[in-house]
C-alpha beads as a LAMMPS data file, in Angstrom:
LAMMPS data file: protein, C-alpha beads

246 atoms
245 bonds

1 atom types
1 bond types

-500.0 500.0 xlo xhi
-500.0 500.0 ylo yhi
-500.0 500.0 zlo zhi

Masses

1 110.0

Atoms # bond

1 1 1 -312.200 111.055 49.929
2 1 1 -312.363 107.782 48.010
3 1 1 -315.236 105.351 48.480
4 1 1 -313.071 102.729 50.173
5 1 1 -311.738 105.262 52.678
6 1 1 -315.246 105.609 54.084
7 1 1 -315.383 101.985 55.244
8 1 1 -314.329 101.127 58.804
9 1 1 -313.892 97.410 59.377
10 1 1 -315.181 96.258 62.777
11 1 1 -312.479 93.756 63.690
12 1 1 -314.653 91.465 65.788
13 1 1 -312.240 88.591 65.247
14 1 1 -311.081 86.187 67.916
15 1 1 -307.351 86.197 67.164
16 1 1 -304.568 88.158 65.541
17 1 1 -304.198 85.353 62.991
18 1 1 -307.799 85.775 61.897
19 1 1 -307.425 89.549 61.773
20 1 1 -304.360 89.213 59.547
21 1 1 -306.383 87.148 57.080
22 1 1 -309.134 89.751 56.769
23 1 1 -306.809 92.739 56.558
24 1 1 -304.773 91.027 53.854
25 1 1 -308.030 90.361 51.992
26 1 1 -309.209 93.945 52.448
27 1 1 -305.899 95.503 51.373
28 1 1 -306.726 98.724 49.551
29 1 1 -310.467 98.215 50.057
30 1 1 -311.041 99.867 53.472
31 1 1 -309.926 103.000 55.244
32 1 1 -309.705 102.135 58.929
33 1 1 -309.919 99.265 61.411
34 1 1 -312.099 99.549 64.480
35 1 1 -310.369 97.975 67.505
36 1 1 -312.275 97.206 70.701
37 1 1 -311.644 95.342 73.922
38 1 1 -312.721 91.982 72.510
39 1 1 -309.538 91.712 70.400
40 1 1 -306.973 93.808 72.230
41 1 1 -304.964 92.154 74.965
42 1 1 -304.492 95.512 76.655
43 1 1 -305.403 99.155 76.225
44 1 1 -301.846 100.058 75.281
45 1 1 -300.591 101.091 71.880
46 1 1 -297.708 98.630 72.075
47 1 1 -300.227 95.764 71.994
48 1 1 -299.273 93.148 69.325
49 1 1 -302.510 93.730 67.407
50 1 1 -301.870 97.455 67.193
51 1 1 -298.227 96.926 66.245
52 1 1 -299.259 94.635 63.411
53 1 1 -301.734 97.126 61.958
54 1 1 -299.305 100.036 62.207
55 1 1 -296.272 98.157 60.886
56 1 1 -297.764 95.742 58.359
57 1 1 -300.827 97.497 56.922
58 1 1 -301.692 100.965 55.581
59 1 1 -304.920 101.225 57.572
60 1 1 -305.827 103.820 60.165
61 1 1 -307.079 102.783 63.593
62 1 1 -310.374 103.696 65.200
63 1 1 -309.578 103.266 68.904
64 1 1 -312.914 102.095 70.285
65 1 1 -312.398 101.735 74.030
66 1 1 -315.276 104.101 74.806
67 1 1 -313.468 106.109 77.453
68 1 1 -315.702 107.103 80.343
69 1 1 -313.028 107.682 82.948
70 1 1 -311.408 110.745 84.470
71 1 1 -309.863 113.249 82.032
72 1 1 -306.294 112.126 82.794
73 1 1 -307.064 108.655 81.407
74 1 1 -308.065 110.114 78.058
75 1 1 -305.078 112.457 78.054
76 1 1 -302.786 109.481 78.679
77 1 1 -304.334 107.588 75.764
78 1 1 -303.691 110.527 73.454
79 1 1 -300.057 110.648 74.542
80 1 1 -299.595 106.931 73.842
81 1 1 -301.243 107.248 70.456
82 1 1 -298.990 110.144 69.530
83 1 1 -295.926 108.098 70.463
84 1 1 -296.815 104.892 68.632
85 1 1 -299.181 105.771 65.844
86 1 1 -298.883 109.365 64.785
87 1 1 -300.710 110.077 61.481
88 1 1 -302.397 106.636 61.617
89 1 1 -305.122 107.335 64.159
90 1 1 -308.620 107.895 62.851
91 1 1 -310.081 108.708 66.245
92 1 1 -311.008 107.784 69.828
93 1 1 -314.458 106.988 71.196
94 1 1 -315.542 108.757 74.386
95 1 1 -318.745 107.896 76.269
96 1 1 -321.561 110.411 76.517
97 1 1 -321.871 109.325 80.162
98 1 1 -318.385 110.658 80.915
99 1 1 -319.734 114.196 80.843
100 1 1 -318.621 117.430 79.269
101 1 1 -315.367 117.753 81.205
102 1 1 -313.917 114.416 80.062
103 1 1 -315.000 114.986 76.472
104 1 1 -313.573 118.521 76.477
105 1 1 -310.270 117.315 77.945
106 1 1 -310.113 114.571 75.335
107 1 1 -310.460 117.120 72.529
108 1 1 -307.814 119.358 74.107
109 1 1 -305.376 116.464 74.636
110 1 1 -305.621 115.346 71.027
111 1 1 -305.187 118.881 69.718
112 1 1 -302.190 119.397 72.009
113 1 1 -300.447 116.259 70.748
114 1 1 -301.500 116.249 67.103
115 1 1 -302.269 119.877 66.323
116 1 1 -305.593 121.256 65.176
117 1 1 -306.864 120.553 61.687
118 1 1 -308.731 118.185 59.416
119 1 1 -306.068 115.480 59.803
120 1 1 -306.196 115.551 63.607
121 1 1 -307.694 112.345 65.091
122 1 1 -311.344 112.909 65.904
123 1 1 -312.932 112.510 69.309
124 1 1 -315.988 110.381 68.615
125 1 1 -318.988 110.839 70.892
126 1 1 -320.812 107.610 71.679
127 1 1 -323.747 106.997 74.016
128 1 1 -324.389 104.127 76.416
129 1 1 -326.365 102.117 73.878
130 1 1 -323.603 102.177 71.284
131 1 1 -321.700 99.067 72.333
132 1 1 -320.559 97.953 68.899
133 1 1 -319.615 94.531 70.272
134 1 1 -323.320 93.849 70.900
135 1 1 -324.909 95.248 67.759
136 1 1 -326.053 91.916 66.357
137 1 1 -327.626 90.890 69.669
138 1 1 -329.458 94.190 70.016
139 1 1 -330.686 93.983 66.425
140 1 1 -332.218 90.607 67.203
141 1 1 -333.968 92.095 70.227
142 1 1 -335.190 95.116 68.291
143 1 1 -333.048 97.506 70.357
144 1 1 -330.893 98.943 67.604
145 1 1 -331.740 102.599 67.825
146 1 1 -331.594 105.192 70.580
147 1 1 -334.334 107.631 71.420
148 1 1 -334.456 110.956 69.623
149 1 1 -333.905 112.797 72.887
150 1 1 -330.743 110.829 73.665
151 1 1 -329.099 111.391 70.305
152 1 1 -329.975 115.109 70.272
153 1 1 -328.536 115.525 73.750
154 1 1 -325.380 113.701 72.671
155 1 1 -325.030 115.864 69.566
156 1 1 -325.424 119.087 71.530
157 1 1 -322.839 118.008 74.111
158 1 1 -320.409 117.036 71.365
159 1 1 -320.821 120.421 69.719
160 1 1 -320.287 122.276 72.999
161 1 1 -317.096 120.356 73.820
162 1 1 -315.574 120.514 70.348
163 1 1 -315.897 116.809 69.524
164 1 1 -316.114 116.536 65.744
165 1 1 -317.605 113.065 65.269
166 1 1 -320.591 111.032 66.446
167 1 1 -321.468 107.358 66.093
168 1 1 -325.158 106.866 65.374
169 1 1 -327.566 104.647 63.481
170 1 1 -328.496 105.593 59.897
171 1 1 -331.936 106.649 61.148
172 1 1 -330.350 109.228 63.444
173 1 1 -328.032 110.875 60.903
174 1 1 -330.429 113.663 59.910
175 1 1 -331.059 114.622 63.566
176 1 1 -327.320 114.828 64.259
177 1 1 -326.667 116.970 61.186
178 1 1 -329.472 119.326 62.144
179 1 1 -327.546 120.128 65.319
180 1 1 -324.328 120.672 63.375
181 1 1 -324.077 120.056 59.606
182 1 1 -320.281 119.817 59.944
183 1 1 -320.286 116.770 62.207
184 1 1 -318.409 113.710 60.996
185 1 1 -321.178 111.098 61.192
186 1 1 -320.196 107.447 61.548
187 1 1 -322.998 104.947 60.998
188 1 1 -323.229 101.511 62.557
189 1 1 -325.965 98.996 61.721
190 1 1 -325.337 99.244 57.977
191 1 1 -326.263 96.069 56.081
192 1 1 -326.414 94.719 52.551
193 1 1 -329.872 94.370 51.068
194 1 1 -330.722 90.723 50.427
195 1 1 -333.355 89.062 48.293
196 1 1 -336.271 87.235 49.863
197 1 1 -336.350 89.166 53.122
198 1 1 -338.828 91.698 54.449
199 1 1 -336.315 93.226 56.851
200 1 1 -335.669 96.888 56.169
201 1 1 -331.976 97.746 56.129
202 1 1 -329.832 100.746 55.342
203 1 1 -327.237 99.808 52.744
204 1 1 -323.732 101.306 52.488
205 1 1 -324.780 103.532 49.613
206 1 1 -327.931 104.701 51.363
207 1 1 -326.033 105.546 54.545
208 1 1 -323.636 107.794 52.617
209 1 1 -326.506 109.335 50.645
210 1 1 -328.234 110.190 53.921
211 1 1 -325.230 112.164 55.130
212 1 1 -322.892 109.717 56.859
213 1 1 -319.192 110.284 56.255
214 1 1 -318.176 106.766 57.288
215 1 1 -319.804 103.393 57.874
216 1 1 -318.773 100.598 60.233
217 1 1 -319.252 97.066 58.926
218 1 1 -318.214 93.760 60.449
219 1 1 -320.198 90.567 60.028
220 1 1 -321.562 91.504 56.601
221 1 1 -317.989 91.781 55.356
222 1 1 -316.675 88.662 57.066
223 1 1 -319.322 86.121 56.091
224 1 1 -319.201 84.312 52.755
225 1 1 -316.678 85.850 50.362
226 1 1 -314.994 88.746 52.255
227 1 1 -313.341 90.257 49.183
228 1 1 -316.565 90.225 47.170
229 1 1 -318.390 91.730 50.138
230 1 1 -316.045 94.632 50.670
231 1 1 -315.948 95.378 46.947
232 1 1 -319.747 95.391 46.929
233 1 1 -319.714 97.991 49.709
234 1 1 -317.132 100.091 47.868
235 1 1 -319.143 99.935 44.644
236 1 1 -322.371 100.980 46.354
237 1 1 -320.653 103.962 47.977
238 1 1 -318.891 104.880 44.735
239 1 1 -322.171 104.955 42.819
240 1 1 -323.718 107.145 45.492
241 1 1 -320.834 109.609 45.424
242 1 1 -320.789 109.652 41.619
243 1 1 -324.534 110.259 41.375
244 1 1 -324.456 113.105 43.891
245 1 1 -321.613 114.785 42.020
246 1 1 -323.498 114.924 38.731

Bonds

1 1 1 2
2 1 2 3
3 1 3 4
4 1 4 5
5 1 5 6
6 1 6 7
7 1 7 8
8 1 8 9
9 1 9 10
10 1 10 11
11 1 11 12
12 1 12 13
13 1 13 14
14 1 14 15
15 1 15 16
16 1 16 17
17 1 17 18
18 1 18 19
19 1 19 20
20 1 20 21
21 1 21 22
22 1 22 23
23 1 23 24
24 1 24 25
25 1 25 26
26 1 26 27
27 1 27 28
28 1 28 29
29 1 29 30
30 1 30 31
31 1 31 32
32 1 32 33
33 1 33 34
34 1 34 35
35 1 35 36
36 1 36 37
37 1 37 38
38 1 38 39
39 1 39 40
40 1 40 41
41 1 41 42
42 1 42 43
43 1 43 44
44 1 44 45
45 1 45 46
46 1 46 47
47 1 47 48
48 1 48 49
49 1 49 50
50 1 50 51
51 1 51 52
52 1 52 53
53 1 53 54
54 1 54 55
55 1 55 56
56 1 56 57
57 1 57 58
58 1 58 59
59 1 59 60
60 1 60 61
61 1 61 62
62 1 62 63
63 1 63 64
64 1 64 65
65 1 65 66
66 1 66 67
67 1 67 68
68 1 68 69
69 1 69 70
70 1 70 71
71 1 71 72
72 1 72 73
73 1 73 74
74 1 74 75
75 1 75 76
76 1 76 77
77 1 77 78
78 1 78 79
79 1 79 80
80 1 80 81
81 1 81 82
82 1 82 83
83 1 83 84
84 1 84 85
85 1 85 86
86 1 86 87
87 1 87 88
88 1 88 89
89 1 89 90
90 1 90 91
91 1 91 92
92 1 92 93
93 1 93 94
94 1 94 95
95 1 95 96
96 1 96 97
97 1 97 98
98 1 98 99
99 1 99 100
100 1 100 101
101 1 101 102
102 1 102 103
103 1 103 104
104 1 104 105
105 1 105 106
106 1 106 107
107 1 107 108
108 1 108 109
109 1 109 110
110 1 110 111
111 1 111 112
112 1 112 113
113 1 113 114
114 1 114 115
115 1 115 116
116 1 116 117
117 1 117 118
118 1 118 119
119 1 119 120
120 1 120 121
121 1 121 122
122 1 122 123
123 1 123 124
124 1 124 125
125 1 125 126
126 1 126 127
127 1 127 128
128 1 128 129
129 1 129 130
130 1 130 131
131 1 131 132
132 1 132 133
133 1 133 134
134 1 134 135
135 1 135 136
136 1 136 137
137 1 137 138
138 1 138 139
139 1 139 140
140 1 140 141
141 1 141 142
142 1 142 143
143 1 143 144
144 1 144 145
145 1 145 146
146 1 146 147
147 1 147 148
148 1 148 149
149 1 149 150
150 1 150 151
151 1 151 152
152 1 152 153
153 1 153 154
154 1 154 155
155 1 155 156
156 1 156 157
157 1 157 158
158 1 158 159
159 1 159 160
160 1 160 161
161 1 161 162
162 1 162 163
163 1 163 164
164 1 164 165
165 1 165 166
166 1 166 167
167 1 167 168
168 1 168 169
169 1 169 170
170 1 170 171
171 1 171 172
172 1 172 173
173 1 173 174
174 1 174 175
175 1 175 176
176 1 176 177
177 1 177 178
178 1 178 179
179 1 179 180
180 1 180 181
181 1 181 182
182 1 182 183
183 1 183 184
184 1 184 185
185 1 185 186
186 1 186 187
187 1 187 188
188 1 188 189
189 1 189 190
190 1 190 191
191 1 191 192
192 1 192 193
193 1 193 194
194 1 194 195
195 1 195 196
196 1 196 197
197 1 197 198
198 1 198 199
199 1 199 200
200 1 200 201
201 1 201 202
202 1 202 203
203 1 203 204
204 1 204 205
205 1 205 206
206 1 206 207
207 1 207 208
208 1 208 209
209 1 209 210
210 1 210 211
211 1 211 212
212 1 212 213
213 1 213 214
214 1 214 215
215 1 215 216
216 1 216 217
217 1 217 218
218 1 218 219
219 1 219 220
220 1 220 221
221 1 221 222
222 1 222 223
223 1 223 224
224 1 224 225
225 1 225 226
226 1 226 227
227 1 227 228
228 1 228 229
229 1 229 230
230 1 230 231
231 1 231 232
232 1 232 233
233 1 233 234
234 1 234 235
235 1 235 236
236 1 236 237
237 1 237 238
238 1 238 239
239 1 239 240
240 1 240 241
241 1 241 242
242 1 242 243
243 1 243 244
244 1 244 245
245 1 245 246
């Protein structure tokens, strides 16, 4: 997997026009786009935003609606995805709070529609504190990370239900991989290091070095020069991957 394919852009934009600008800028520099409720006009795959990404860009979609409903809701989402975006779906987020049955049914629905293999969209386990729309606010309040008990419980449930991916902070990656070294770990809260600050951050390269397969970045890519930012992230990841291979 190339360095750029490990970057998931958190599309926290306010309009489709704004999203088009960033995705045109990031052409060939990212792997997937994370879509949440703040941008989508509906939870359907025929939404204009989804249609644009599928028809006008090469990017995969991380469908981040954090399902916590009855199993049939998740099954229905998988059917829609198969109809509109086959081979372009990175994965679906399912809430830890939904319980084992919903998560298990989600895995089964995806496997039924897409087959079973490494290219099958992943069911991504996410806990109640992982509202990606509120990351910056929670960082300011010092509430970025979950407790060790919560993340371990989430990881064990994911393993038992067959979910292959987990969203967690960089500080939780090692705990998740101890439960199952084959988990696809997706890190949020990844930032660029900046001069003149005492704030400790986990950079894109460090997150990958610590075991994450993918990183989600939003505001750090959008502010300033977006193209320079995304290329900085790609370069950091590339150096990490190159160093580990030698």
